[in-house]
C-alpha positions in Angstrom: 0.0 0.0 0.0 2.8 2.4 0.9 4.5 1.6 -2.5 1.2 2.4 -4.3 0.9 5.8 -2.5 4.5 6.6 -3.3 4.0 5.9 -7.0 0.8 8.1 -6.9 2.7 10.9 -5.3 5.4 10.7 -7.9 2.8 10.7 -10.7 1.2 13.7 -9.1 4.5 15.6 -8.9 5.3 14.6 -12.5 1.9 15.8 -13.6 2.3 19.2 -11.9 5.8 19.7 -13.4 4.4 18.5 -16.8 1.7 21.1 -16.6 4.1 23.8 -15.6 6.2 23.1 -18.8 3.3 22.4 -21.2 4.1 24.1 -24.5 2.8 24.4 -28.1 4.6 25.0 -31.4 3.3 28.0 -33.4 5.2 28.5 -36.6 8.9 28.4 -35.7 8.4 29.3 -32.1 7.6 27.1 -29.1 5.6 28.8 -26.3 4.5 27.7 -22.8 0.8 27.5 -22.7 0.5 28.7 -19.1 1.6 31.9 -17.3 4.8 31.3 -15.3 4.2 30.4 -11.7 7.7 30.1 -10.3 8.4 31.8 -6.9 11.5 33.9 -7.2 11.0 35.6 -3.9 10.0 39.2 -3.1 9.9 40.4 -6.7 6.8 38.3 -7.7 3.3 38.3 -6.3 0.0 36.4 -6.5 -2.9 38.6 -7.4 -4.5 40.0 -4.2 -1.9 37.9 -2.4 -3.9 34.8 -3.0 -2.1 31.5 -3.8 -5.3 30.3 -5.5 -4.8 33.2 -8.0 -1.2 32.1 -8.7 -2.5 28.6 -9.4 -5.1 30.0 -11.9 -3.3 33.0 -13.4 0.4 32.5 -12.7 2.5 35.1 -10.8 3.1 38.8 -11.5 6.7 39.7 -11.8 8.9 42.8 -11.9 10.8 43.1 -15.2 14.1 42.2 -13.6 12.6 39.1 -12.0 10.8 38.0 -15.2 14.1 38.4 -17.1 15.6 35.5 -15.1 12.5 33.6 -14.0 12.0 31.2 -17.0 13.5 27.8 -16.5 16.7 26.5 -18.2 16.2 26.3 -22.0 13.5 28.9 -21.9 13.6 32.7 -22.0 11.4 35.8 -21.7 10.2 36.6 -25.3 11.5 39.7 -26.9 9.4 42.5 -28.5 10.1 40.8 -31.8 9.1 37.3 -30.5 5.7 38.7 -29.4 5.2 40.6 -32.7 5.8 37.4 -34.7 3.3 35.5 -32.6 0.7 38.2 -33.0 1.3 38.7 -36.7 0.6 34.9 -37.1 -3.0 35.6 -35.9 -3.7 38.8 -37.8 -1.3 41.3 -36.4 -1.5 44.6 -34.4 0.4 47.7 -33.7 2.8 49.4 -36.2 3.0 46.5 -38.6 -0.7 46.2 -39.2 -3.8 48.3 -39.6 -5.6 45.9 -37.3 -6.2 46.8 -33.7 -5.5 43.2 -32.8 -9.0 42.0 -32.3 -8.4 38.9 -34.4 -5.2 38.2 -32.6 -6.9 38.6 -29.2 -9.6 36.2 -30.0 -7.1 33.5 -31.1 -4.6 33.9 -28.2 -6.8 34.3 -25.1 -8.2 31.4 -23.2 -10.3 29.1 -25.4 -8.8 30.7 -28.6 -7.8 28.8 -31.7 -4.1 29.1 -30.9 -4.4 27.0 -27.6 -2.0 29.4 -26.1 -4.5 30.5 -23.5 -3.3 34.0 -22.6 -4.8 34.9 -19.3 -6.3 38.2 -18.4 -4.3 38.2 -15.1 -4.3 42.0 -14.3 -1.4 43.8 -12.8 0.2 45.1 -9.6 1.5 48.6 -9.7 4.4 49.8 -7.5 2.6 52.1 -5.2 -1.0 50.9 -5.6 -3.2 47.7 -5.3 -3.9 45.0 -7.8 -5.9 46.0 -10.8 -7.9 44.6 -13.8 -8.2 40.8 -13.1 -10.2 39.1 -15.9 -10.2 42.4 -17.9 -6.7 43.0 -19.0 -3.6 40.8 -19.3 -0.1 42.6 -19.3 2.9 40.6 -20.5 6.6 41.6 -20.2 8.9 41.5 -23.2 12.6 41.0 -22.7 13.2 44.2 -24.6 14.2 47.3 -22.7 13.2 50.8 -23.7 15.7 52.5 -21.3 17.0 52.1 -17.8 13.6 52.7 -16.2 11.2 50.9 -18.4 10.6 48.1 -20.9 8.1 47.1 -23.5 5.0 45.1 -22.6 2.0 43.7 -24.6 -1.4 44.4 -23.4 -4.3 42.1 -24.1 -7.4 44.2 -23.6 -10.4 42.2 -22.9 -12.7 45.2 -22.6 -12.1 46.9 -26.0 -10.9 43.6 -27.5 -7.5 44.8 -28.7 -3.9 43.9 -28.4 -1.4 46.8 -27.9 2.3 47.1 -27.7 3.1 49.7 -24.9 5.9 50.8 -22.6 5.5 50.0 -18.9 5.6 53.0 -16.7 8.5 51.4 -14.8 10.4 48.1 -14.6 9.0 47.7 -11.0 5.5 47.1 -12.2 4.4 43.5 -11.7 3.1 41.9 -14.9 2.6 38.4 -16.2 5.3 36.3 -17.9 5.2 33.8 -20.7 8.3 31.9 -21.7 9.5 30.9 -25.1 11.9 28.1 -26.0 15.5 29.3 -26.3 18.5 30.4 -24.6 18.4 33.6 -22.5 19.6 36.7 -24.4 22.6 38.5 -23.2 21.5 41.8 -21.7 22.8 45.1 -23.4 22.8 48.1 -21.1 21.5 51.4 -22.6 23.8 54.3 -22.6 23.8 56.4 -19.4 23.0 60.1 -19.5 25.9 62.5 -19.6 25.6 65.6 -17.4 27.5 68.8 -17.9 27.6 71.5 -15.3 27.3 75.4 -15.1 28.2 77.7 -12.2 26.2 80.8 -11.1 27.5 82.8 -8.1 28.7 80.3 -5.7 26.5 77.4 -6.8 27.1 74.7 -9.5 24.2 73.0 -11.3 24.1 69.9 -13.3 22.8 70.3 -16.8 21.5 67.9 -19.4 20.9 68.2 -23.2 17.4 67.0 -24.1 16.5 67.2 -27.7 17.9 70.5 -29.0 17.9 72.2 -25.7 20.0 72.4 -22.5 18.1 72.1 -19.2 19.2 72.5 -15.7 19.1 69.0 -14.0 18.7 70.5 -10.5 16.2 72.9 -9.1 17.1 76.5 -9.0 18.3 77.9 -5.6 18.8 81.6 -6.0 17.3 83.8 -3.5 14.7 86.3 -4.8 13.4 89.4 -3.1 11.7 89.0 0.2 8.4 87.3 0.2 8.7 86.0 -3.3 10.9 82.8 -2.8 10.9 80.4 0.0 12.6 77.4 1.6 10.1 74.6 2.3 8.8 75.2 5.9 11.3 78.1 6.0 14.1 75.5 6.6 17.4 76.5 4.8 18.3 72.9 4.6 15.4 72.2 2.3 16.7 74.9 -0.1 20.0 73.2 -0.2 18.3 69.8 -1.0 15.4 70.8 -3.1 16.0 74.5 -4.3 13.8 77.5 -3.6 10.0 77.7 -4.1 9.2 80.8 -6.2 6.1 82.8 -7.0 5.6 83.0 -10.8 6.8 86.7 -10.9 10.0 85.7 -9.1 10.5 82.6 -11.2 10.3 84.8 -14.4 13.3 86.8 -13.0 15.2 84.1 -11.2 17.0 82.4 -14.1 20.6 83.7 -14.6 21.7 85.6 -17.7 21.7 83.3 -20.7 19.0 81.1 -19.3 15.2 81.4 -19.0 12.1 80.0 -17.4 10.8 77.4 -20.0 7.4 78.1 -21.6 4.4 75.7 -21.6 5.5 74.7 -25.2 9.0 74.0 -24.1 8.0 71.8 -21.2 5.5 69.9 -23.5 8.0 69.4 -26.2 10.6 68.1 -23.7 8.1 65.7 -22.3 7.1 64.5 -25.7 10.7 63.4 -26.4 9.9 60.4 -24.2 6.2 59.7 -24.8 2.8 61.0 -25.6 0.7 63.7 -23.9 -3.0 62.8 -23.7 -5.8 65.2 -24.4 -6.5 65.6 -20.6 -2.9 67.0 -20.2 -1.5 63.9 -18.6 1.6 62.3 -20.1 2.2 58.5 -20.5 3.9 56.7 -17.6 7.1 56.3 -19.7 7.6 60.1 -19.7 7.5 60.1 -15.9 10.0 57.1 -15.8 12.4 59.0 -18.1 12.3 62.3 -16.1 12.1 60.8 -12.6 15.1 60.7 -10.2 17.8 58.5 -11.8 15.7 58.2 -15.0 17.5 57.5 -18.1 16.9 61.1 -19.5 19.1 62.7 -16.8 16.6 65.3 -15.9 16.3 64.0 -12.3 13.2 65.7 -11.1 13.3 66.7 -7.4 10.1 66.6 -5.3 10.4 69.9 -3.5 6.7 70.3 -2.6 5.0 73.7 -2.9 3.5 76.6 -0.9 -0.3 77.0 -1.3 -1.6 80.4 -2.2 -4.9 79.6 -0.4 -3.7 79.1 3.2 0.1 79.8 2.7 0.9 76.3 4.0 3.9 74.2 2.7 2.8 70.8 1.3 4.0 67.8 -0.6 7.7 67.5 0.2 9.1 64.3 -1.3 5.7 63.7 -3.1 5.2 66.7 -5.4 7.6 68.2 -7.9 5.8 71.3 -9.3 7.4 73.5 -11.8 6.5 76.9 -13.2 6.3 77.6 -17.0 6.6 81.1 -18.3 3.1 80.8 -19.9 0.2 82.7 -18.3 -3.4 81.7 -18.8 -4.7 85.1 -17.6 -3.7 87.8 -15.2 -4.1 85.5 -12.2 -3.0 82.0 -13.3 -0.1 80.4 -15.2 0.7 76.9 -16.5 2.9 74.6 -14.4 4.1 71.0 -14.7 3.6 68.5 -11.8 5.3 65.3 -11.0 3.6 63.1 -8.4 5.8 60.3 -6.8 3.2 58.1 -5.2 1.4 57.2 -8.5 4.5 58.0 -10.7 2.6 60.6 -12.8 3.4 63.8 -14.8 0.8 66.3 -15.9 0.2 69.9 -17.1 -2.0 72.1 -14.8 -2.5 75.8 -13.9 -2.0 77.6 -10.6 -2.5 81.1 -9.1 0.7 83.1 -9.8 1.1 83.9 -6.1 1.6 80.2 -5.2 5.2 79.2 -4.8 6.6 76.3 -6.9 10.0 75.0 -8.0 11.9 76.3 -11.0 14.2 74.8 -13.7 15.9 76.9 -16.3 16.6 76.3 -20.0 19.6 77.8 -21.9 18.6 80.6 -24.2 20.5 79.5 -27.3 19.5 76.3 -29.1 22.1 73.6 -29.1 21.9 72.0 -32.5 25.1 70.1 -32.7 
C-alpha cells in the first residue's frame, strides 16, 4: 500500500511539473501555454496575495525578476518574438492596420491558438492589484531604457492587443516563456551631465532634444516674500531648491537662461512619450524624467506653498514647476510630478503660489 501511495505521489508531482512546462509549437516558435508560476522571492506576487490566483493565473513579476525567471532552456520573449506570434494571428500595432481583435480572440483562453493567454491583471508599484479578468499585461525582454521596458497588453474590454511601454520596470506583470537560450543583456547608454556655475553654486545640466536644461532645481534667493525654503528651513533649499512665486520665477534664471514656456515643457516631455488630451503624459515620460531616470533630468520633489492658506505641502511627493506661460492675469501653467502614483501632468495655478523652477539655456544647441 505504501509503495502504491509513493507511486501516486510521484505521478502527481510529475503531472504538476508537466503542466508547468506544457508548451505548443506555433510556426517556428515554441511557447509555454500557461503563465509562469515560479516563486522567485520578493519580486513576484499572487494577485490579491492569494495563492489560488497564482494557481489560476500565474504570478506577477517585476521586469528584472521576469528576465531571469524562465527555467533553463526557456527565456522571456522579446518584442520581436511577441510581434511574430501576434502577426501569425492577424497582427497589431505598427506593422498592421488591425487593432489586434483577431489576434486577441485567437490567443486568449479558449482561442484557436491554444496558447490560453490569461487576463491576469497587474500590480503597480505604489497601488493595489488591478484589472483581473479584464486585462492581461505581459513583459517582453526588450528594454526601452534604464527605467522601463516594453509590454504587450491584451485588452479584454475593448478587444484589442497593444504594444506599450510599462511606466516602470518595477510594475508587476505576467510572464510567458518561449523556447530558447536567454539573451545577453545590453545596457542602454547612461545620461551624460555637464555643469554650469552661477554665483557660488554649480548646477548639473543635461541636453534634451535640442535644448540644454538644468538637471537640478534653482536655488537663487529672490526678493523678500517671493521665494521660500520649504517650511522656512534653509536645509530644504540646499536639498530641493527655492520655491518661487511666478513673478519671481520669471526673473530668477541667470543671464543666458530662461524659465521654460509651456510649449518647451511639453516638447521636452514628448521626447519620451505621448501627452494625452487631458494633459497627462504617458507613464514612460515620468519614468524618463524621474530621479535617476535615463533622461538625466532627475526631477526633485520639493513640494509647494499653497496660495490659499500659505501652507507648505507635498515635500518628497510633489515636484511642481512653473512655466513662463500665463493663462490670464491670475494664473499660469505649471508641470507637476507626483511620486506616489508616478505621474506627470500639465496644470495651472495662481501666480502667487510658490513652486520649483528649472531653467533652460537661451541659445538652441543643434550640434
